[in-house]
C-alpha positions in Angstrom: 49.5 106.8 28.5 50.9 110.3 28.6 54.5 109.7 29.7 57.1 112.3 30.0 59.6 112.6 27.2 62.9 114.5 27.3 66.3 114.4 25.6 67.7 116.2 28.7 69.6 114.6 31.5 67.3 113.5 34.4 69.1 115.7 36.9 68.2 118.9 35.2 67.3 121.5 37.8 63.9 122.9 38.0 64.9 126.4 37.1 66.2 125.1 33.8 62.6 124.3 32.8 60.8 127.1 34.6 60.3 129.5 31.8 56.9 128.4 30.5 53.6 129.3 32.0 51.2 126.3 31.5 47.6 125.9 32.5 45.8 122.6 32.5 42.0 123.0 32.4 39.8 120.0 33.2 36.1 120.1 33.2 34.4 118.7 36.3 32.6 115.4 35.6 32.0 116.8 32.1 29.5 114.3 30.5 27.5 114.0 33.7 27.6 117.7 34.3 26.2 118.5 30.8 23.4 116.1 31.5 22.6 117.8 34.8 22.8 121.2 33.3 20.4 120.2 30.5 17.9 118.4 32.7 17.3 120.3 36.0 15.6 117.2 37.4 19.0 115.5 37.5 20.8 118.3 39.5 22.0 117.2 42.9 21.3 113.5 42.1 23.7 110.7 41.4 23.9 110.3 37.7 25.8 107.9 35.4 26.3 108.3 31.7 26.2 104.9 30.0 24.1 101.8 29.6 22.1 100.3 32.4 21.8 96.8 30.9 23.7 93.8 32.2 26.6 94.5 29.8 26.6 98.2 30.3 29.5 100.2 31.5 29.7 103.6 33.3 31.2 106.2 30.9 31.1 109.0 33.4 29.7 109.6 36.9 28.5 112.8 38.6 30.2 113.8 41.9 27.0 112.8 43.8 27.5 109.2 42.3 31.2 109.2 43.0 30.5 109.6 46.8 29.0 106.0 46.7 32.1 104.7 44.9 30.7 104.8 41.4 33.5 105.2 38.9 33.9 105.3 35.1 34.7 101.9 33.4 32.7 100.2 36.2 30.1 97.7 35.1 26.7 99.2 35.4 25.4 96.4 37.6 28.1 97.0 40.1 27.4 100.8 40.0 23.7 100.2 40.7 24.6 97.9 43.6 26.8 100.6 45.2 24.2 103.3 44.6 20.6 102.0 44.3 19.3 105.4 43.4 21.8 105.9 40.6 20.1 107.4 37.5 21.4 106.2 34.1 21.3 108.5 31.1 22.4 107.7 27.6 25.4 109.5 26.2 24.7 112.5 23.9 27.9 113.3 22.1 26.5 116.1 20.1 25.8 118.0 23.3 29.2 117.2 24.7 30.9 118.3 21.5 28.9 121.5 21.3 30.0 122.4 24.9 33.5 121.4 24.2 33.7 123.8 21.1 32.4 126.6 23.3 35.1 126.0 25.8 37.8 125.7 23.1 36.8 129.1 21.8 37.4 130.5 25.2 40.8 128.9 25.3 41.8 130.3 21.9 40.8 133.8 23.0 43.7 133.7 25.5 46.3 131.8 23.5 46.8 130.1 20.2 48.9 127.4 22.0 46.1 125.0 23.0 46.7 121.2 23.1 43.4 119.4 23.6 43.6 116.0 25.4 39.9 115.1 25.0 36.6 116.8 24.8 36.9 118.2 28.3 40.5 119.0 29.1 43.4 120.8 27.5 46.9 122.3 28.1 47.4 126.0 27.4 50.7 127.8 27.1 50.1 131.4 28.3 53.8 132.4 28.6 52.7 135.3 26.3 50.1 137.2 28.1 48.4 138.5 25.0 45.6 140.4 26.8 47.9 141.8 29.6 45.9 140.1 32.3 49.0 140.0 34.5 49.7 136.4 35.4 49.1 132.8 34.4 47.0 132.4 37.6 44.9 135.4 36.8 44.4 134.1 33.2 43.2 130.8 34.7 40.7 132.5 36.9 39.3 134.5 34.0 39.0 131.3 31.9 37.1 129.5 34.6 34.8 132.4 35.1 34.1 132.7 31.4 33.4 128.9 31.1 30.9 129.2 34.0 29.2 132.3 32.4 29.0 130.9 28.9 28.4 127.2 29.4 26.9 127.0 33.0 29.6 124.4 33.7 32.4 124.4 36.2 36.1 123.7 35.4 39.2 123.1 37.6 42.6 124.4 36.6 46.2 123.8 37.4 48.8 126.4 36.8 52.6 125.6 36.8 55.8 125.7 34.8 55.4 122.4 33.0 52.6 120.1 31.8 53.1 117.3 34.3 52.8 119.7 37.3 49.9 121.6 35.7 47.9 118.4 35.3 48.6 117.3 38.8 47.5 120.7 40.1 44.2 120.7 38.2 43.2 117.6 40.1 44.3 118.9 43.5 41.2 121.0 44.4 38.4 119.4 42.3 35.7 120.2 41.7 35.6 123.9 40.7 39.1 124.5 42.1 42.4 126.1 41.2 45.9 125.1 42.3 49.1 126.8 41.5 52.6 125.2 41.7 55.4 127.9 41.3 58.9 127.4 40.1 60.9 125.9 43.0 57.9 124.1 44.5 57.5 121.3 42.0 59.7 118.6 43.4 58.5 119.1 46.9 54.9 119.0 45.8 55.3 115.8 43.8 57.2 114.1 46.5 54.5 114.8 49.1 51.9 113.0 47.0 50.8 109.3 47.5 52.1 107.2 44.6 48.6 106.6 43.4 48.3 110.2 42.3 51.0 109.6 39.6 49.4 109.3 36.2 49.7 105.7 35.0 49.9 104.2 38.4 46.8 102.1 39.0 45.7 100.0 42.1 47.8 97.0 41.1 50.8 99.2 40.3 50.5 100.9 43.6 50.4 97.5 45.4 53.5 96.4 43.6 55.3 99.6 44.6 54.1 99.3 48.2 55.7 95.8 48.3 58.9 97.5 47.0 58.7 100.1 49.8 57.4 102.9 47.5 54.2 104.7 48.8 54.9 108.4 48.1 56.7 110.5 45.6 59.5 110.9 48.1 60.0 107.2 48.2 60.1 107.1 44.4 62.6 110.0 44.3 64.9 108.0 46.6 65.4 105.3 43.9 67.8 105.8 41.0 67.0 105.4 37.3 68.7 102.0 37.0 66.6 100.5 39.9 63.4 101.9 38.4 64.2 100.5 35.0 65.0 97.1 36.5 61.6 96.9 38.2 59.3 98.8 35.8 61.0 98.7 32.4 60.5 101.8 30.2 57.8 103.0 32.7 60.7 103.5 35.1 62.1 106.4 33.0 58.8 108.2 33.4 58.7 107.5 37.1 62.3 108.8 37.5 61.5 112.1 35.9 58.0 112.4 37.4 59.4 112.1 40.9 61.6 115.1 40.2 58.9 117.2 38.6 60.8 117.2 35.3 58.8 117.6 32.1 60.2 119.4 29.1 57.3 118.7 26.7 56.0 121.8 25.0 52.3 122.5 24.5 51.6 121.3 20.9 48.7 122.8 19.0 47.5 121.5 15.7 49.2 118.0 15.9 48.5 115.9 12.9 46.0 113.1 13.5 47.5 109.7 12.8 44.6 107.8 14.4 41.2 108.1 16.0 40.3 106.1 19.0 40.0 105.8 22.7 41.4 104.1 25.7 40.2 103.5 29.2 42.1 102.9 32.4 40.2 100.8 34.9 39.7 101.6 38.6 40.3 97.8 39.2 42.0 95.4 36.9 39.7 93.2 34.9 40.2 89.7 33.4 36.9 87.9 32.8 35.8 87.6 29.2 32.4 89.1 29.9 33.9 92.3 31.5 36.4 92.6 28.7 33.7 92.3 26.0 31.4 94.8 27.7 34.2 97.3 28.0 35.2 96.9 24.4 31.5 97.3 23.3 31.4 100.6 25.2 34.6 101.8 23.7 33.5 100.8 20.2 30.3 102.9 20.6 32.1 106.0 21.7 35.1 105.8 19.3 32.8 105.2 16.3 30.9 108.3 17.2 34.1 110.2 17.0 35.1 108.6 13.7 31.7 109.4 12.2 31.9 113.0 13.5 35.2 113.5 11.7 34.0 111.6 8.6 37.3 109.8 8.8 38.1 106.6 6.9 40.9 104.2 7.8 42.1 100.7 7.0 43.7 99.5 10.3 41.9 98.6 13.6 44.3 98.2 16.6 43.4 96.9 20.0 45.8 97.8 22.8 45.8 96.4 26.4 48.1 97.1 29.3 48.5 94.3 31.7 48.6 94.6 35.5 52.5 94.4 35.3 52.4 97.5 32.9 53.5 95.4 29.9 51.6 96.5 26.7 50.2 94.3 24.1 48.7 95.5 20.8 47.1 93.6 18.0 46.2 95.1 14.7 44.2 94.1 11.6 44.4 95.9 8.3 42.1 95.8 5.3 42.8 96.5 1.7 40.2 99.2 1.8 38.7 101.5 4.4 36.5 100.1 7.1 33.0 100.4 5.8 30.9 101.1 8.8 30.4 100.7 12.5 29.4 97.1 12.2 32.6 96.1 10.4 34.7 98.2 12.8 33.0 96.4 15.8 33.3 93.0 14.2 37.1 93.4 13.6 37.7 94.7 17.1 35.7 91.9 18.7 37.6 89.3 16.5 40.9 90.7 17.7 39.9 90.4 21.3 38.4 86.9 21.0 41.6 85.7 19.4 43.5 86.7 22.6 41.2 85.3 25.2 41.8 84.1 27.8 44.4 86.8 28.5 47.6 85.8 30.3 46.8 88.1 33.2 44.4 90.9 34.2 44.5 94.2 32.4 44.4 97.8 33.6 43.8 99.6 30.3 42.2 98.8 27.0 42.4 101.0 23.9 41.0 100.9 20.4 42.0 103.0 17.4 41.4 103.3 13.7 44.5 104.3 11.7 45.9 104.4 8.2 43.5 107.3 7.7 42.6 108.6 4.3 41.6 112.0 5.5 43.8 113.7 8.1 43.3 116.9 10.0 44.1 118.5 13.4 43.8 115.9 16.2 42.4 115.7 19.6 45.0 113.9 21.7 44.4 111.3 24.4 44.1 110.9 28.1 41.4 111.5 30.5 42.1 112.2 34.0 39.0 111.4 35.8 38.6 108.2 33.9 36.2 109.3 31.3 37.1 107.9 27.9 40.0 109.7 26.2 39.6 110.3 22.5 42.7 109.9 20.4 
């Protein structure tokens, strides 16, 4: 998860961190939108990217499908039951990657400070207005217009003075929207939100918080750091800062890749062996596509799960030589999962990575906001 990290005191005032101008750009239903763009017959119809078989999982859903409750990470049989007219299409990562590269070129025209989170979202630091456009808001508007003109896709953007707020803002007026949170407005904005809007707080987490009397950001802000740590462990540190709109992380371009992988946060916690296996198979397919595209080789396969109580468990297996192919990668991942079944409790997140890489380069860094697979 993309927690907030800071060496500063938690009570730092907003104006102490209000010098940056950050844009978070998030493409709207990216995978599904690319499919609708490239196949006019799909436009305006409910579309799911993923397998339609009994063990298939929805990788992404169009907004037309979301109206019926179809969500990413949902078993395909459940999605079809919710939306009988749902159209399944197989993923085409070459097409998604091509569109992503076009979008990245647009970003880099406006700033060298671009931190990609996945194929379809990124943070941009536009504190230096290199083209004299006038403001971060105006730059975001130009970027969204250029994306539409050059890719025939829509993007939503959030503009603020830190990454946490910019990401919240980009989700505020989706799809095809823009939201600006100015210095001095951050804490009030965060505290007006339902707790479910906080990144990392899933359905079960929200239920636990509701039992503790926390339903909004304001309720969260009323709790001190010690209380939050006592109830949520290390996640409490993130919640304390998030409730106060504090985030001192810089936008980091060209981070060194230490692993390649993906993780998925579920709309509902899962526990059955069949659901866990199906989800892992889906993650294997997408992650190996990424590994192959980068021609990366690594020796360690790691499976990570986050339980409903936010506790993390990771299990790794290392070889004395690089993983040979997708079949071996899948077999190792499946063996790790099988060794842990049945799990002690339901999980809300599953992740899979390949590390100890022999060939490193610039990384794309995780987390998907609308639930599409994030690529590490």
